[in-house]
mmCIF file of the N, C-alpha and C atoms, coordinates in Angstrom:
data_MODEL
# 
_entry.id   MODEL 
# 
loop_
_atom_site.group_PDB 
_atom_site.id 
_atom_site.type_symbol 
_atom_site.label_atom_id 
_atom_site.label_alt_id 
_atom_site.label_comp_id 
_atom_site.label_asym_id 
_atom_site.label_entity_id 
_atom_site.label_seq_id 
_atom_site.pdbx_PDB_ins_code 
_atom_site.Cartn_x 
_atom_site.Cartn_y 
_atom_site.Cartn_z 
_atom_site.occupancy 
_atom_site.B_iso_or_equiv 
_atom_site.pdbx_formal_charge 
_atom_site.auth_seq_id 
_atom_site.auth_comp_id 
_atom_site.auth_asym_id 
_atom_site.auth_atom_id 
_atom_site.pdbx_PDB_model_num 
ATOM 1   N N  . MET A 1 1  ? 16.750 82.334 0.491   1.00 0.00 ? 1  MET A N  1 
ATOM 2   C CA . MET A 1 1  ? 15.616 82.673 1.320   1.00 0.00 ? 1  MET A CA 1 
ATOM 3   C C  . MET A 1 1  ? 16.022 82.611 2.791   1.00 0.00 ? 1  MET A C  1 
ATOM 4   N N  . GLU A 1 2  ? 15.364 83.390 3.606   1.00 0.00 ? 2  GLU A N  1 
ATOM 5   C CA . GLU A 1 2  ? 15.694 83.400 5.030   1.00 0.00 ? 2  GLU A CA 1 
ATOM 6   C C  . GLU A 1 2  ? 15.365 82.079 5.722   1.00 0.00 ? 2  GLU A C  1 
ATOM 7   N N  . PHE A 1 3  ? 14.406 81.334 5.202   1.00 0.00 ? 3  PHE A N  1 
ATOM 8   C CA . PHE A 1 3  ? 13.972 80.095 5.845   1.00 0.00 ? 3  PHE A CA 1 
ATOM 9   C C  . PHE A 1 3  ? 14.699 78.867 5.311   1.00 0.00 ? 3  PHE A C  1 
ATOM 10  N N  . GLY A 1 4  ? 15.507 79.027 4.268   1.00 0.00 ? 4  GLY A N  1 
ATOM 11  C CA . GLY A 1 4  ? 16.230 77.903 3.691   1.00 0.00 ? 4  GLY A CA 1 
ATOM 12  C C  . GLY A 1 4  ? 16.568 78.173 2.247   1.00 0.00 ? 4  GLY A C  1 
ATOM 13  N N  . CYS A 1 5  ? 16.811 77.098 1.506   1.00 0.00 ? 5  CYS A N  1 
ATOM 14  C CA . CYS A 1 5  ? 17.123 77.274 0.089   1.00 0.00 ? 5  CYS A CA 1 
ATOM 15  C C  . CYS A 1 5  ? 16.459 76.165 -0.722  1.00 0.00 ? 5  CYS A C  1 
ATOM 16  N N  . PHE A 1 6  ? 16.174 76.485 -1.948  1.00 0.00 ? 6  PHE A N  1 
ATOM 17  C CA . PHE A 1 6  ? 15.603 75.510 -2.852  1.00 0.00 ? 6  PHE A CA 1 
ATOM 18  C C  . PHE A 1 6  ? 16.736 74.779 -3.552  1.00 0.00 ? 6  PHE A C  1 
ATOM 19  N N  . VAL A 1 7  ? 16.574 73.460 -3.661  1.00 0.00 ? 7  VAL A N  1 
ATOM 20  C CA . VAL A 1 7  ? 17.597 72.594 -4.225  1.00 0.00 ? 7  VAL A CA 1 
ATOM 21  C C  . VAL A 1 7  ? 16.996 71.873 -5.422  1.00 0.00 ? 7  VAL A C  1 
ATOM 22  N N  . GLN A 1 8  ? 17.719 71.879 -6.520  1.00 0.00 ? 8  GLN A N  1 
ATOM 23  C CA . GLN A 1 8  ? 17.285 71.150 -7.701  1.00 0.00 ? 8  GLN A CA 1 
ATOM 24  C C  . GLN A 1 8  ? 17.892 69.752 -7.653  1.00 0.00 ? 8  GLN A C  1 
ATOM 25  N N  . ILE A 1 9  ? 17.027 68.740 -7.681  1.00 0.00 ? 9  ILE A N  1 
ATOM 26  C CA . ILE A 1 9  ? 17.477 67.349 -7.686  1.00 0.00 ? 9  ILE A CA 1 
ATOM 27  C C  . ILE A 1 9  ? 17.634 66.953 -9.152  1.00 0.00 ? 9  ILE A C  1 
ATOM 28  N N  . LEU A 1 10 ? 18.864 66.867 -9.597  1.00 0.00 ? 10 LEU A N  1 
ATOM 29  C CA . LEU A 1 10 ? 19.156 66.702 -11.016 1.00 0.00 ? 10 LEU A CA 1 
ATOM 30  C C  . LEU A 1 10 ? 18.674 65.378 -11.593 1.00 0.00 ? 10 LEU A C  1 
ATOM 31  N N  . ASP A 1 11 ? 18.769 64.291 -10.812 1.00 0.00 ? 11 ASP A N  1 
ATOM 32  C CA . ASP A 1 11 ? 18.406 62.969 -11.333 1.00 0.00 ? 11 ASP A CA 1 
ATOM 33  C C  . ASP A 1 11 ? 16.944 62.876 -11.751 1.00 0.00 ? 11 ASP A C  1 
ATOM 34  N N  . VAL A 1 12 ? 16.070 63.636 -11.085 1.00 0.00 ? 12 VAL A N  1 
ATOM 35  C CA . VAL A 1 12 ? 14.635 63.534 -11.377 1.00 0.00 ? 12 VAL A CA 1 
ATOM 36  C C  . VAL A 1 12 ? 14.028 64.871 -11.807 1.00 0.00 ? 12 VAL A C  1 
ATOM 37  N N  . SER A 1 13 ? 14.854 65.892 -11.943 1.00 0.00 ? 13 SER A N  1 
ATOM 38  C CA . SER A 1 13 ? 14.424 67.218 -12.409 1.00 0.00 ? 13 SER A CA 1 
ATOM 39  C C  . SER A 1 13 ? 13.269 67.812 -11.604 1.00 0.00 ? 13 SER A C  1 
ATOM 40  N N  . VAL A 1 14 ? 13.425 67.787 -10.275 1.00 0.00 ? 14 VAL A N  1 
ATOM 41  C CA . VAL A 1 14 ? 12.458 68.429 -9.387  1.00 0.00 ? 14 VAL A CA 1 
ATOM 42  C C  . VAL A 1 14 ? 13.203 69.305 -8.390  1.00 0.00 ? 14 VAL A C  1 
ATOM 43  N N  . ASP A 1 15 ? 12.488 70.234 -7.780  1.00 0.00 ? 15 ASP A N  1 
ATOM 44  C CA . ASP A 1 15 ? 13.052 71.108 -6.755  1.00 0.00 ? 15 ASP A CA 1 
ATOM 45  C C  . ASP A 1 15 ? 12.476 70.744 -5.400  1.00 0.00 ? 15 ASP A C  1 
ATOM 46  N N  . GLY A 1 16 ? 13.287 70.899 -4.365  1.00 0.00 ? 16 GLY A N  1 
ATOM 47  C CA . GLY A 1 16 ? 12.845 70.671 -3.003  1.00 0.00 ? 16 GLY A CA 1 
ATOM 48  C C  . GLY A 1 16 ? 13.381 71.757 -2.107  1.00 0.00 ? 16 GLY A C  1 
ATOM 49  N N  . LEU A 1 17 ? 12.854 71.823 -0.888  1.00 0.00 ? 17 LEU A N  1 
ATOM 50  C CA . LEU A 1 17 ? 13.266 72.836 0.076   1.00 0.00 ? 17 LEU A CA 1 
ATOM 51  C C  . LEU A 1 17 ? 14.186 72.228 1.123   1.00 0.00 ? 17 LEU A C  1 
ATOM 52  N N  . LEU A 1 18 ? 15.357 72.811 1.243   1.00 0.00 ? 18 LEU A N  1 
ATOM 53  C CA . LEU A 1 18 ? 16.296 72.478 2.311   1.00 0.00 ? 18 LEU A CA 1 
ATOM 54  C C  . LEU A 1 18 ? 16.118 73.567 3.358   1.00 0.00 ? 18 LEU A C  1 
ATOM 55  N N  . HIS A 1 19 ? 15.313 73.268 4.383   1.00 0.00 ? 19 HIS A N  1 
ATOM 56  C CA . HIS A 1 19 ? 14.956 74.253 5.406   1.00 0.00 ? 19 HIS A CA 1 
ATOM 57  C C  . HIS A 1 19 ? 16.146 74.506 6.316   1.00 0.00 ? 19 HIS A C  1 
ATOM 58  N N  . ILE A 1 20 ? 16.327 75.748 6.732   1.00 0.00 ? 20 ILE A N  1 
ATOM 59  C CA . ILE A 1 20 ? 17.454 76.123 7.591   1.00 0.00 ? 20 ILE A CA 1 
ATOM 60  C C  . ILE A 1 20 ? 17.483 75.285 8.873   1.00 0.00 ? 20 ILE A C  1 
ATOM 61  N N  . ASP A 1 21 ? 16.327 74.902 9.404   1.00 0.00 ? 21 ASP A N  1 
ATOM 62  C CA . ASP A 1 21 ? 16.277 74.089 10.620  1.00 0.00 ? 21 ASP A CA 1 
ATOM 63  C C  . ASP A 1 21 ? 16.805 72.672 10.404  1.00 0.00 ? 21 ASP A C  1 
ATOM 64  N N  . SER A 1 22 ? 16.880 72.222 9.150   1.00 0.00 ? 22 SER A N  1 
ATOM 65  C CA . SER A 1 22 ? 17.379 70.875 8.883   1.00 0.00 ? 22 SER A CA 1 
ATOM 66  C C  . SER A 1 22 ? 18.891 70.848 8.678   1.00 0.00 ? 22 SER A C  1 
ATOM 67  N N  . LEU A 1 23 ? 19.549 71.999 8.696   1.00 0.00 ? 23 LEU A N  1 
ATOM 68  C CA . LEU A 1 23 ? 21.010 72.063 8.554   1.00 0.00 ? 23 LEU A CA 1 
ATOM 69  C C  . LEU A 1 23 ? 21.636 71.870 9.937   1.00 0.00 ? 23 LEU A C  1 
ATOM 70  N N  . ARG A 1 24 ? 21.825 70.610 10.313  1.00 0.00 ? 24 ARG A N  1 
ATOM 71  C CA . ARG A 1 24 ? 22.241 70.281 11.674  1.00 0.00 ? 24 ARG A CA 1 
ATOM 72  C C  . ARG A 1 24 ? 23.748 70.097 11.835  1.00 0.00 ? 24 ARG A C  1 
ATOM 73  N N  . ASP A 1 25 ? 24.507 70.136 10.727  1.00 0.00 ? 25 ASP A N  1 
ATOM 74  C CA . ASP A 1 25 ? 25.944 69.899 10.838  1.00 0.00 ? 25 ASP A CA 1 
ATOM 75  C C  . ASP A 1 25 ? 26.715 71.131 11.310  1.00 0.00 ? 25 ASP A C  1 
ATOM 76  N N  . ASP A 1 26 ? 26.035 72.294 11.358  1.00 0.00 ? 26 ASP A N  1 
ATOM 77  C CA . ASP A 1 26 ? 26.677 73.544 11.750  1.00 0.00 ? 26 ASP A CA 1 
ATOM 78  C C  . ASP A 1 26 ? 25.569 74.563 12.010  1.00 0.00 ? 26 ASP A C  1 
ATOM 79  N N  . GLN A 1 27 ? 25.955 75.729 12.482  1.00 0.00 ? 27 GLN A N  1 
ATOM 80  C CA . GLN A 1 27 ? 24.998 76.827 12.624  1.00 0.00 ? 27 GLN A CA 1 
ATOM 81  C C  . GLN A 1 27 ? 25.219 77.758 11.439  1.00 0.00 ? 27 GLN A C  1 
ATOM 82  N N  . TYR A 1 28 ? 24.226 77.846 10.572  1.00 0.00 ? 28 TYR A N  1 
ATOM 83  C CA . TYR A 1 28 ? 24.368 78.611 9.334   1.00 0.00 ? 28 TYR A CA 1 
ATOM 84  C C  . TYR A 1 28 ? 23.757 79.996 9.472   1.00 0.00 ? 28 TYR A C  1 
ATOM 85  N N  . MET A 1 29 ? 24.462 80.958 8.896   1.00 0.00 ? 29 MET A N  1 
ATOM 86  C CA . MET A 1 29 ? 23.997 82.339 8.858   1.00 0.00 ? 29 MET A CA 1 
ATOM 87  C C  . MET A 1 29 ? 24.004 82.784 7.399   1.00 0.00 ? 29 MET A C  1 
ATOM 88  N N  . MET A 1 30 ? 23.009 83.583 7.025   1.00 0.00 ? 30 MET A N  1 
ATOM 89  C CA . MET A 1 30 ? 22.960 84.081 5.659   1.00 0.00 ? 30 MET A CA 1 
ATOM 90  C C  . MET A 1 30 ? 23.963 85.211 5.499   1.00 0.00 ? 30 MET A C  1 
ATOM 91  N N  . GLU A 1 31 ? 24.682 85.200 4.358   1.00 0.00 ? 31 GLU A N  1 
ATOM 92  C CA . GLU A 1 31 ? 25.592 86.296 4.059   1.00 0.00 ? 31 GLU A CA 1 
ATOM 93  C C  . GLU A 1 31 ? 24.802 87.592 3.922   1.00 0.00 ? 31 GLU A C  1 
ATOM 94  N N  . ASP A 1 32 ? 25.475 88.702 4.135   1.00 0.00 ? 32 ASP A N  1 
ATOM 95  C CA . ASP A 1 32 ? 24.817 90.010 4.069   1.00 0.00 ? 32 ASP A CA 1 
ATOM 96  C C  . ASP A 1 32 ? 24.125 90.250 2.732   1.00 0.00 ? 32 ASP A C  1 
ATOM 97  N N  . ASP A 1 33 ? 24.715 89.756 1.642   1.00 0.00 ? 33 ASP A N  1 
ATOM 98  C CA . ASP A 1 33 ? 24.107 89.972 0.327   1.00 0.00 ? 33 ASP A CA 1 
ATOM 99  C C  . ASP A 1 33 ? 22.968 88.992 0.032   1.00 0.00 ? 33 ASP A C  1 
ATOM 100 N N  . GLY A 1 34 ? 22.746 88.023 0.943   1.00 0.00 ? 34 GLY A N  1 
ATOM 101 C CA . GLY A 1 34 ? 21.649 87.076 0.791   1.00 0.00 ? 34 GLY A CA 1 
ATOM 102 C C  . GLY A 1 34 ? 21.876 86.006 -0.257  1.00 0.00 ? 34 GLY A C  1 
ATOM 103 N N  . LEU A 1 35 ? 23.109 85.842 -0.726  1.00 0.00 ? 35 LEU A N  1 
ATOM 104 C CA . LEU A 1 35 ? 23.373 84.897 -1.809  1.00 0.00 ? 35 LEU A CA 1 
ATOM 105 C C  . LEU A 1 35 ? 23.926 83.552 -1.344  1.00 0.00 ? 35 LEU A C  1 
ATOM 106 N N  . ALA A 1 36 ? 24.202 83.407 -0.059  1.00 0.00 ? 36 ALA A N  1 
ATOM 107 C CA . ALA A 1 36 ? 24.764 82.144 0.418   1.00 0.00 ? 36 ALA A CA 1 
ATOM 108 C C  . ALA A 1 36 ? 24.521 81.989 1.915   1.00 0.00 ? 36 ALA A C  1 
ATOM 109 N N  . TRP A 1 37 ? 24.555 80.731 2.364   1.00 0.00 ? 37 TRP A N  1 
ATOM 110 C CA . TRP A 1 37 ? 24.545 80.392 3.787   1.00 0.00 ? 37 TRP A CA 1 
ATOM 111 C C  . TRP A 1 37 ? 25.958 79.964 4.152   1.00 0.00 ? 37 TRP A C  1 
ATOM 112 N N  . ILE A 1 38 ? 26.481 80.442 5.284   1.00 0.00 ? 38 ILE A N  1 
ATOM 113 C CA . ILE A 1 38 ? 27.831 80.109 5.743   1.00 0.00 ? 38 ILE A CA 1 
ATOM 114 C C  . ILE A 1 38 ? 27.743 79.430 7.109   1.00 0.00 ? 38 ILE A C  1 
ATOM 115 N N  . GLY A 1 39 ? 28.422 78.270 7.244   1.00 0.00 ? 39 GLY A N  1 
ATOM 116 C CA . GLY A 1 39 ? 28.490 77.584 8.532   1.00 0.00 ? 39 GLY A CA 1 
ATOM 117 C C  . GLY A 1 39 ? 29.483 78.290 9.439   1.00 0.00 ? 39 GLY A C  1 
ATOM 118 N N  . ARG A 1 40 ? 29.066 78.589 10.661  1.00 0.00 ? 40 ARG A N  1 
ATOM 119 C CA . ARG A 1 40 ? 29.933 79.343 11.586  1.00 0.00 ? 40 ARG A CA 1 
ATOM 120 C C  . ARG A 1 40 ? 31.187 78.581 11.981  1.00 0.00 ? 40 ARG A C  1 
ATOM 121 N N  . ARG A 1 41 ? 31.080 77.286 12.269  1.00 0.00 ? 41 ARG A N  1 
ATOM 122 C CA . ARG A 1 41 ? 32.238 76.524 12.737  1.00 0.00 ? 41 ARG A CA 1 
ATOM 123 C C  . ARG A 1 41 ? 33.126 76.067 11.587  1.00 0.00 ? 41 ARG A C  1 
ATOM 124 N N  . ALA A 1 42 ? 32.545 75.404 10.612  1.00 0.00 ? 42 ALA A N  1 
ATOM 125 C CA . ALA A 1 42 ? 33.347 74.804 9.539   1.00 0.00 ? 42 ALA A CA 1 
ATOM 126 C C  . ALA A 1 42 ? 33.556 75.734 8.348   1.00 0.00 ? 42 ALA A C  1 
ATOM 127 N N  . GLY A 1 43 ? 32.740 76.773 8.252   1.00 0.00 ? 43 GLY A N  1 
ATOM 128 C CA . GLY A 1 43 ? 32.879 77.695 7.132   1.00 0.00 ? 43 GLY A CA 1 
ATOM 129 C C  . GLY A 1 43 ? 32.310 77.182 5.824   1.00 0.00 ? 43 GLY A C  1 
ATOM 130 N N  . ARG A 1 44 ? 31.535 76.087 5.892   1.00 0.00 ? 44 ARG A N  1 
ATOM 131 C CA . ARG A 1 44 ? 30.920 75.546 4.678   1.00 0.00 ? 44 ARG A CA 1 
ATOM 132 C C  . ARG A 1 44 ? 30.007 76.593 4.065   1.00 0.00 ? 44 ARG A C  1 
ATOM 133 N N  . ARG A 1 45 ? 30.092 76.754 2.756   1.00 0.00 ? 45 ARG A N  1 
ATOM 134 C CA . ARG A 1 45 ? 29.332 77.787 2.054   1.00 0.00 ? 45 ARG A CA 1 
ATOM 135 C C  . ARG A 1 45 ? 28.340 77.129 1.107   1.00 0.00 ? 45 ARG A C  1 
ATOM 136 N N  . LEU A 1 46 ? 27.070 77.371 1.332   1.00 0.00 ? 46 LEU A N  1 
ATOM 137 C CA . LEU A 1 46 ? 26.014 76.845 0.464   1.00 0.00 ? 46 LEU A CA 1 
ATOM 138 C C  . LEU A 1 46 ? 25.460 78.001 -0.353  1.00 0.00 ? 46 LEU A C  1 
ATOM 139 N N  . ARG A 1 47 ? 25.642 77.940 -1.670  1.00 0.00 ? 47 ARG A N  1 
ATOM 140 C CA . ARG A 1 47 ? 25.176 79.002 -2.558  1.00 0.00 ? 47 ARG A CA 1 
ATOM 141 C C  . ARG A 1 47 ? 24.734 78.374 -3.866  1.00 0.00 ? 47 ARG A C  1 
ATOM 142 N N  . ALA A 1 48 ? 24.162 79.169 -4.737  1.00 0.00 ? 48 ALA A N  1 
ATOM 143 C CA . ALA A 1 48 ? 23.727 78.676 -6.045  1.00 0.00 ? 48 ALA A CA 1 
ATOM 144 C C  . ALA A 1 48 ? 24.893 78.000 -6.752  1.00 0.00 ? 48 ALA A C  1 
ATOM 145 N N  . GLY A 1 49 ? 24.637 76.810 -7.268  1.00 0.00 ? 49 GLY A N  1 
ATOM 146 C CA . GLY A 1 49 ? 25.664 76.064 -7.976  1.00 0.00 ? 49 GLY A CA 1 
ATOM 147 C C  . GLY A 1 49 ? 26.429 75.069 -7.129  1.00 0.00 ? 49 GLY A C  1 
ATOM 148 N N  . THR A 1 50 ? 26.304 75.143 -5.798  1.00 0.00 ? 50 THR A N  1 
ATOM 149 C CA . THR A 1 50 ? 26.988 74.199 -4.925  1.00 0.00 ? 50 THR A CA 1 
ATOM 150 C C  . THR A 1 50 ? 26.317 72.833 -5.045  1.00 0.00 ? 50 THR A C  1 
ATOM 151 N N  . GLN A 1 51 ? 27.111 71.802 -5.301  1.00 0.00 ? 51 GLN A N  1 
ATOM 152 C CA . GLN A 1 51 ? 26.555 70.455 -5.378  1.00 0.00 ? 51 GLN A CA 1 
ATOM 153 C C  . GLN A 1 51 ? 26.605 69.823 -4.004  1.00 0.00 ? 51 GLN A C  1 
ATOM 154 N N  . ILE A 1 52 ? 25.457 69.321 -3.568  1.00 0.00 ? 52 ILE A N  1 
ATOM 155 C CA . ILE A 1 52 ? 25.336 68.671 -2.266  1.00 0.00 ? 52 ILE A CA 1 
ATOM 156 C C  . ILE A 1 52 ? 24.540 67.386 -2.431  1.00 0.00 ? 52 ILE A C  1 
ATOM 157 N N  . ARG A 1 53 ? 24.639 66.516 -1.444  1.00 0.00 ? 53 ARG A N  1 
ATOM 158 C CA . ARG A 1 53 ? 23.812 65.302 -1.404  1.00 0.00 ? 53 ARG A CA 1 
ATOM 159 C C  . ARG A 1 53 ? 22.710 65.554 -0.399  1.00 0.00 ? 53 ARG A C  1 
ATOM 160 N N  . VAL A 1 54 ? 21.483 65.195 -0.769  1.00 0.00 ? 54 VAL A N  1 
ATOM 161 C CA . VAL A 1 54 ? 20.331 65.406 0.097   1.00 0.00 ? 54 VAL A CA 1 
ATOM 162 C C  . VAL A 1 54 ? 19.524 64.131 0.246   1.00 0.00 ? 54 VAL A C  1 
ATOM 163 N N  . ILE A 1 55 ? 18.693 64.124 1.278   1.00 0.00 ? 55 ILE A N  1 
ATOM 164 C CA . ILE A 1 55 ? 17.746 63.045 1.539   1.00 0.00 ? 55 ILE A CA 1 
ATOM 165 C C  . ILE A 1 55 ? 16.351 63.654 1.514   1.00 0.00 ? 55 ILE A C  1 
ATOM 166 N N  . VAL A 1 56 ? 15.434 63.011 0.819   1.00 0.00 ? 56 VAL A N  1 
ATOM 167 C CA . VAL A 1 56 ? 14.039 63.455 0.812   1.00 0.00 ? 56 VAL A CA 1 
ATOM 168 C C  . VAL A 1 56 ? 13.412 63.009 2.123   1.00 0.00 ? 56 VAL A C  1 
ATOM 169 N N  . THR A 1 57 ? 12.875 63.965 2.892   1.00 0.00 ? 57 THR A N  1 
ATOM 170 C CA . THR A 1 57 ? 12.284 63.644 4.197   1.00 0.00 ? 57 THR A CA 1 
ATOM 171 C C  . THR A 1 57 ? 10.760 63.704 4.196   1.00 0.00 ? 57 THR A C  1 
ATOM 172 N N  . ALA A 1 58 ? 10.178 64.427 3.246   1.00 0.00 ? 58 ALA A N  1 
ATOM 173 C CA . ALA A 1 58 ? 8.718  64.515 3.180   1.00 0.00 ? 58 ALA A CA 1 
ATOM 174 C C  . ALA A 1 58 ? 8.309  64.946 1.775   1.00 0.00 ? 58 ALA A C  1 
ATOM 175 N N  . VAL A 1 59 ? 7.166  64.430 1.342   1.00 0.00 ? 59 VAL A N  1 
ATOM 176 C CA . VAL A 1 59 ? 6.618  64.791 0.035   1.00 0.00 ? 59 VAL A CA 1 
ATOM 177 C C  . VAL A 1 59 ? 5.133  65.062 0.205   1.00 0.00 ? 59 VAL A C  1 
ATOM 178 N N  . ASN A 1 60 ? 4.677  66.187 -0.354  1.00 0.00 ? 60 ASN A N  1 
ATOM 179 C CA . ASN A 1 60 ? 3.265  66.521 -0.359  1.00 0.00 ? 60 ASN A CA 1 
ATOM 180 C C  . ASN A 1 60 ? 2.855  66.695 -1.825  1.00 0.00 ? 60 ASN A C  1 
ATOM 181 N N  . PRO A 1 61 ? 2.358  65.604 -2.458  1.00 0.00 ? 61 PRO A N  1 
ATOM 182 C CA . PRO A 1 61 ? 2.041  65.678 -3.886  1.00 0.00 ? 61 PRO A CA 1 
ATOM 183 C C  . PRO A 1 61 ? 0.869  66.611 -4.198  1.00 0.00 ? 61 PRO A C  1 
ATOM 184 N N  . ILE A 1 62 ? -0.012 66.822 -3.251  1.00 0.00 ? 62 ILE A N  1 
ATOM 185 C CA . ILE A 1 62 ? -1.146 67.710 -3.496  1.00 0.00 ? 62 ILE A CA 1 
ATOM 186 C C  . ILE A 1 62 ? -0.670 69.146 -3.665  1.00 0.00 ? 62 ILE A C  1 
ATOM 187 N N  . GLU A 1 63 ? 0.256  69.583 -2.799  1.00 0.00 ? 63 GLU A N  1 
ATOM 188 C CA . GLU A 1 63 ? 0.782  70.942 -2.883  1.00 0.00 ? 63 GLU A CA 1 
ATOM 189 C C  . GLU A 1 63 ? 2.066  71.013 -3.717  1.00 0.00 ? 63 GLU A C  1 
ATOM 190 N N  . GLY A 1 64 ? 2.597  69.866 -4.116  1.00 0.00 ? 64 GLY A N  1 
ATOM 191 C CA . GLY A 1 64 ? 3.818  69.838 -4.908  1.00 0.00 ? 64 GLY A CA 1 
ATOM 192 C C  . GLY A 1 64 ? 5.052  70.238 -4.128  1.00 0.00 ? 64 GLY A C  1 
ATOM 193 N N  . LEU A 1 65 ? 5.118  69.851 -2.842  1.00 0.00 ? 65 LEU A N  1 
ATOM 194 C CA . LEU A 1 65 ? 6.228  70.227 -1.976  1.00 0.00 ? 65 LEU A CA 1 
ATOM 195 C C  . LEU A 1 65 ? 7.093  69.025 -1.633  1.00 0.00 ? 65 LEU A C  1 
ATOM 196 N N  . ILE A 1 66 ? 8.412  69.247 -1.615  1.00 0.00 ? 66 ILE A N  1 
ATOM 197 C CA . ILE A 1 66 ? 9.375  68.222 -1.221  1.00 0.00 ? 66 ILE A CA 1 
ATOM 198 C C  . ILE A 1 66 ? 10.300 68.842 -0.180  1.00 0.00 ? 66 ILE A C  1 
ATOM 199 N N  . ASP A 1 67 ? 10.413 68.180 0.995   1.00 0.00 ? 67 ASP A N  1 
ATOM 200 C CA . ASP A 1 67 ? 11.330 68.632 2.044   1.00 0.00 ? 67 ASP A CA 1 
ATOM 201 C C  . ASP A 1 67 ? 12.592 67.795 1.991   1.00 0.00 ? 67 ASP A C  1 
ATOM 202 N N  . LEU A 1 68 ? 13.734 68.449 2.235   1.00 0.00 ? 68 LEU A N  1 
ATOM 203 C CA . LEU A 1 68 ? 15.036 67.801 2.136   1.00 0.00 ? 68 LEU A CA 1 
ATOM 204 C C  . LEU A 1 68 ? 15.871 68.035 3.387   1.00 0.00 ? 68 LEU A C  1 
ATOM 205 N N  . GLU A 1 69 ? 16.862 67.150 3.583   1.00 0.00 ? 69 GLU A N  1 
ATOM 206 C CA . GLU A 1 69 ? 17.902 67.339 4.583   1.00 0.00 ? 69 GLU A CA 1 
ATOM 207 C C  . GLU A 1 69 ? 19.237 67.049 3.919   1.00 0.00 ? 69 GLU A C  1 
ATOM 208 N N  . LEU A 1 70 ? 20.303 67.615 4.442   1.00 0.00 ? 70 LEU A N  1 
ATOM 209 C CA . LEU A 1 70 ? 21.638 67.279 3.952   1.00 0.00 ? 70 LEU A CA 1 
ATOM 210 C C  . LEU A 1 70 ? 21.951 65.829 4.288   1.00 0.00 ? 70 LEU A C  1 
ATOM 211 N N  . ALA A 1 71 ? 22.522 65.102 3.353   1.00 0.00 ? 71 ALA A N  1 
ATOM 212 C CA . ALA A 1 71 ? 22.958 63.740 3.611   1.00 0.00 ? 71 ALA A CA 1 
ATOM 213 C C  . ALA A 1 71 ? 24.314 63.801 4.311   1.00 0.00 ? 71 ALA A C  1 
ATOM 214 N N  . GLU A 1 72 ? 24.552 62.868 5.208   1.00 0.00 ? 72 GLU A N  1 
ATOM 215 C CA . GLU A 1 72 ? 25.858 62.816 5.851   1.00 0.00 ? 72 GLU A CA 1 
ATOM 216 C C  . GLU A 1 72 ? 26.883 62.329 4.857   1.00 0.00 ? 72 GLU A C  1 
ATOM 217 N N  . ASP A 1 73 ? 28.043 62.960 4.862   1.00 0.00 ? 73 ASP A N  1 
ATOM 218 C CA . ASP A 1 73 ? 29.113 62.538 3.959   1.00 0.00 ? 73 ASP A CA 1 
ATOM 219 C C  . ASP A 1 73 ? 29.664 61.207 4.428   1.00 0.00 ? 73 ASP A C  1 
ATOM 220 N N  . VAL A 1 74 ? 29.898 60.322 3.467   1.00 0.00 ? 74 VAL A N  1 
ATOM 221 C CA . VAL A 1 74 ? 30.445 59.001 3.803   1.00 0.00 ? 74 VAL A CA 1 
ATOM 222 C C  . VAL A 1 74 ? 31.833 58.849 3.251   1.00 0.00 ? 74 VAL A C  1 
# 
């Protein structure tokens, strides 16, 4: 999606939104085919099947929405 990507949290079997504005480790641009986000500086590629660590930043149980951010690598 142009505004971000949906992430499946495997441990609890729910989906959340990783909004493009929350990707602060690089400036991400969507590939021409719309299948991945690419970081301009580091070249990190986020696409279907990529495993990432996320942090839940907001939950709206009434609307069933979960907002996520990338977790910093340790």
